[in-house]
C-alpha positions as CSV (number, residue, x, y, z in Angstrom):
1,M,6.6,25.8,-12.1
2,T,4.8,22.7,-10.2
3,L,1.1,23.5,-11.7
4,L,3.0,24.9,-14.8
5,R,3.8,21.5,-15.2
6,S,1.5,19.5,-13.3
7,A,-1.2,22.1,-16.2
8,L,1.1,20.8,-19.2
9,F,0.8,16.9,-18.1
10,N,-3.2,17.1,-17.6
11,L,-2.9,18.1,-21.2
12,W,-0.8,15.7,-22.8
13,F,-2.7,12.6,-20.4
14,T,-6.6,14.0,-21.4
15,A,-5.0,14.9,-25.7
16,L,-3.0,11.1,-25.8
17,T,-6.1,9.1,-24.2
18,T,-8.6,11.0,-26.2
19,V,-6.5,10.1,-29.4
20,M,-5.9,6.7,-28.8
21,L,-9.4,6.0,-27.0
22,L,-11.1,7.0,-30.4
23,A,-8.2,5.6,-32.5
24,S,-9.6,2.2,-30.9
25,I,-13.0,2.0,-32.5
26,V,-11.1,0.2,-36.0
27,I,-9.2,-2.2,-33.4
28,P,-11.2,-5.8,-33.6
29,G,-12.1,-7.2,-30.3
30,S,-11.1,-10.2,-30.7
31,A,-7.5,-8.9,-31.7
32,T,-6.5,-9.4,-28.0
33,R,-2.7,-9.5,-27.8
34,F,-2.8,-6.9,-30.3
35,I,-5.2,-4.4,-27.5
36,L,-3.0,-5.5,-24.7
37,A,0.5,-4.1,-26.6
38,Y,-2.1,-1.2,-27.6
39,V,-2.5,-0.2,-23.5
40,R,1.1,-0.7,-22.7
41,L,1.9,1.8,-25.5
42,W,-0.4,4.3,-23.7
43,A,0.8,3.7,-20.5
44,R,4.4,3.9,-22.0
45,L,3.8,7.1,-23.5
46,V,1.5,8.2,-20.1
47,L,4.6,7.9,-17.7
48,G,6.9,9.0,-20.6
49,G,5.4,12.3,-20.3
50,L,5.4,12.5,-16.3
51,R,9.3,12.2,-16.4
52,L,9.5,14.2,-19.1
53,I,7.3,16.9,-18.6
54,C,6.9,17.0,-14.3
55,G,10.1,15.5,-13.3
56,I,9.2,12.0,-12.1
57,T,11.0,9.1,-12.6
58,V,11.1,5.6,-11.0
59,E,13.2,3.0,-9.0
60,L,12.9,-0.2,-8.5
61,R,13.3,-2.4,-5.7
62,G,13.3,-6.0,-5.9
63,R,12.9,-6.7,-9.6
64,E,14.8,-10.3,-8.7
65,H,11.2,-11.4,-7.0
66,L,9.5,-10.8,-9.9
67,P,8.6,-14.1,-11.8
68,A,10.9,-15.0,-15.0
69,E,7.7,-16.7,-16.4
70,G,4.4,-18.4,-15.5
71,G,1.9,-16.2,-13.2
72,A,1.5,-14.6,-9.9
73,I,-0.5,-12.5,-8.1
74,I,1.2,-8.7,-7.4
75,A,-0.2,-7.2,-4.5
76,S,0.3,-3.4,-4.4
77,Q,-0.1,-0.7,-1.9
78,H,-2.2,1.8,-4.3
79,Q,-1.6,5.1,-3.5
80,S,-2.4,7.8,-6.8
81,A,-3.3,6.9,-11.0
82,F,0.1,5.7,-11.5
83,D,-0.2,2.6,-9.8
84,T,-2.9,1.4,-12.3
85,M,-0.5,1.9,-15.3
86,V,3.0,1.1,-14.2
87,W,2.5,-2.4,-14.5
88,L,2.0,-2.8,-17.6
89,T,5.4,-1.0,-19.0
90,L,7.2,-3.7,-16.0
91,L,5.7,-6.7,-17.2
92,P,4.5,-8.2,-20.2
93,D,1.3,-9.7,-20.1
94,V,-0.5,-8.3,-16.7
95,A,-4.5,-8.4,-15.9
96,Y,-6.2,-6.4,-13.3
97,V,-8.0,-6.2,-11.3
98,L,-10.3,-3.0,-11.5
99,K,-14.0,-2.1,-10.9
100,K,-16.3,-2.4,-12.7
101,E,-17.6,1.5,-13.0
102,L,-14.9,1.6,-15.1
103,R,-16.3,-0.2,-17.5
104,A,-18.9,1.9,-18.1
105,I,-16.1,4.5,-20.0
106,P,-17.1,4.8,-23.3
107,L,-14.2,2.9,-25.7
108,F,-12.3,2.6,-22.1
109,G,-14.5,-0.1,-21.1
110,R,-14.7,-1.9,-23.9
111,L,-10.8,-1.7,-24.4
112,S,-10.4,-3.3,-20.5
113,R,-13.3,-6.2,-21.4
114,H,-11.6,-7.4,-24.8
115,A,-7.8,-6.8,-22.9
116,G,-9.2,-9.5,-20.6
117,M,-8.7,-7.4,-17.3
118,I,-10.8,-8.0,-13.9
119,A,-13.7,-6.0,-13.2
120,V,-15.3,-6.6,-10.2
121,D,-19.0,-5.1,-9.1
122,R,-18.0,-4.2,-5.4
123,G,-21.4,-4.1,-4.3
124,A,-22.0,-7.3,-5.7
125,G,-21.3,-9.4,-2.3
126,A,-20.9,-13.3,-2.8
127,A,-21.8,-12.4,-6.7
128,A,-18.4,-10.2,-7.1
129,L,-16.3,-13.0,-5.3
130,R,-17.5,-15.3,-7.6
131,G,-16.9,-13.2,-10.6
132,L,-13.4,-12.6,-9.5
133,L,-12.6,-16.2,-8.8
134,K,-13.4,-17.4,-12.3
135,D,-11.7,-14.4,-13.6
136,G,-8.9,-15.3,-12.1
137,A,-9.2,-18.2,-12.5
138,A,-8.9,-18.0,-16.5
139,A,-6.2,-15.3,-16.3
140,A,-3.6,-17.9,-14.4
141,A,-4.3,-20.8,-16.8
142,A,-3.3,-18.2,-19.5
143,G,0.0,-17.9,-17.9
144,R,-0.3,-13.6,-17.0
145,T,0.2,-12.0,-13.9
146,I,-2.9,-11.0,-12.2
147,V,-2.4,-7.3,-9.9
148,I,-4.8,-6.6,-7.3
149,F,-4.6,-3.9,-4.7
150,P,-5.8,-5.4,-1.7
151,E,-6.0,-2.1,0.7
152,G,-9.2,-1.7,-1.6
153,T,-8.9,2.2,-2.9
154,R,-6.0,4.9,-2.8
155,T,-4.8,5.6,0.4
156,A,-1.9,7.9,2.0
157,P,1.9,7.0,1.9
158,G,2.6,5.3,4.9
159,A,-1.3,4.4,6.2
160,V,-2.2,1.3,7.6
161,V,-5.8,0.3,6.4
162,P,-7.1,-3.2,6.7
163,L,-6.7,-5.3,3.7
164,Q,-9.4,-7.0,1.7
165,P,-9.8,-10.8,1.7
166,G,-10.3,-11.0,-2.1
167,V,-6.5,-11.6,-2.6
168,A,-5.7,-14.8,-0.2
169,A,-9.6,-16.2,-2.2
170,L,-7.6,-15.2,-5.1
171,A,-4.4,-17.2,-4.2
172,S,-6.5,-19.9,-3.1
173,R,-8.1,-20.7,-6.4
174,T,-5.3,-20.0,-8.8
175,G,-2.4,-21.3,-6.6
176,L,-0.1,-18.5,-7.6
177,P,2.5,-17.1,-5.4
178,V,1.1,-13.6,-3.7
179,I,4.4,-10.7,-4.6
180,P,4.1,-8.1,-1.7
181,V,4.5,-3.9,-3.1
182,A,5.2,-0.7,-1.0
183,T,5.1,1.9,-2.7
184,D,5.3,6.5,-2.1
185,S,3.4,7.3,-5.5
186,G,0.9,9.1,-3.8
187,R,3.6,11.9,-2.8
188,H,4.2,12.9,-5.9
189,W,0.7,12.2,-8.0
190,G,-1.6,12.1,-4.9
191,R,-5.3,10.9,-5.2
192,R,-7.4,13.1,-7.0
193,A,-4.9,16.0,-7.1
194,F,-3.7,18.4,-9.2
195,A,0.0,19.0,-9.0
196,K,2.3,16.5,-9.8
197,R,5.8,17.2,-7.7
198,A,8.6,16.4,-9.3
199,G,11.1,13.4,-7.5
200,V,11.8,9.5,-7.7
201,I,8.5,7.3,-7.0
202,H,10.1,3.7,-5.5
203,I,9.1,0.4,-5.6
204,A,9.7,-1.7,-3.4
205,I,9.1,-5.5,-4.5
206,Q,8.9,-7.7,-1.4
207,P,10.0,-11.9,-1.8
208,P,6.7,-13.6,-2.5
209,L,4.4,-15.6,0.1
210,P,4.5,-19.3,-1.5
211,A,0.9,-20.6,-2.5
212,G,-1.5,-22.8,-0.5
213,L,-1.2,-20.4,3.2
214,P,-4.3,-20.2,5.2
215,R,-6.0,-17.3,4.5
216,A,-5.5,-15.7,7.7
217,E,-1.8,-16.0,7.4
218,L,-1.6,-14.6,4.4
219,L,-3.6,-11.7,5.2
220,A,-1.1,-11.1,8.2
221,R,2.2,-11.7,6.4
222,L,1.2,-9.5,3.1
223,E,0.2,-7.0,5.8
224,T,3.7,-7.0,7.7
225,A,5.7,-7.5,4.3
226,L,3.8,-4.8,3.3
227,A,5.1,-2.2,6.2
228,E,8.2,-3.5,5.7
229,G,8.5,-2.6,1.9
230,F,7.3,0.9,2.7
231,T,10.4,1.0,5.4
232,M,12.6,0.6,2.9
233,I,11.6,3.4,1.1
234,P,13.7,6.7,1.6
235,Q,11.3,9.0,3.6
236,P,11.5,12.5,3.2
237,V,13.9,14.8,4.5
238,D,12.0,17.7,7.1
239,N,14.5,20.9,6.3
240,S,11.8,23.0,8.4
241,V,13.6,24.9,11.0
242,G,12.2,24.9,14.5
243,V,11.4,28.3,17.0
244,A,12.9,28.1,20.1
């Protein structure tokens, strides 16, 4: 049943994305607000399909830590493609930090550019950081919430990896608080995994770290907050029976 549901969802995702990308050709690049709404609609439809077809729901803890208004930096664990969509449905105006290679995807690149997503060339060294800070400052000035994955890549649930310093530089440049977010999305939508497993994806939002922290302190406190957030998430029950 899991494989059948996964195949149906992948069909839904591919067909929906193809149709909406093709339809986006008629949207002028200057219609930024409409493009953002269009991208949010796509994310809602994808995740709606995930719920209806695969039986995957979302439980959000700590919503009170999200800003009622104004900008912030969401520093989230990253385990699956789910993480790259869900914040579009949870907040009214987000700017994701994404890898520049995604801009090369036909039509998607155009939409992400006009939606004000922040593309980073990870192979460009200092130039990549300057671009991140410039575009991040513009997003912050517009009152947008910036979503960044400080681990730098998708990781397994519970894995601990060194955090990339870009989040600290971005916090210093923008003066925005950093909100740590833990998740277990990879248990249900694994990295490059075909199967989508029914159950609840948990998102644990931790209290914001104040603006103005020194780089080393921010990264240390962020790492601790992500680990603590993950401990708040219910862990899978091992129903296996040992053999004497």
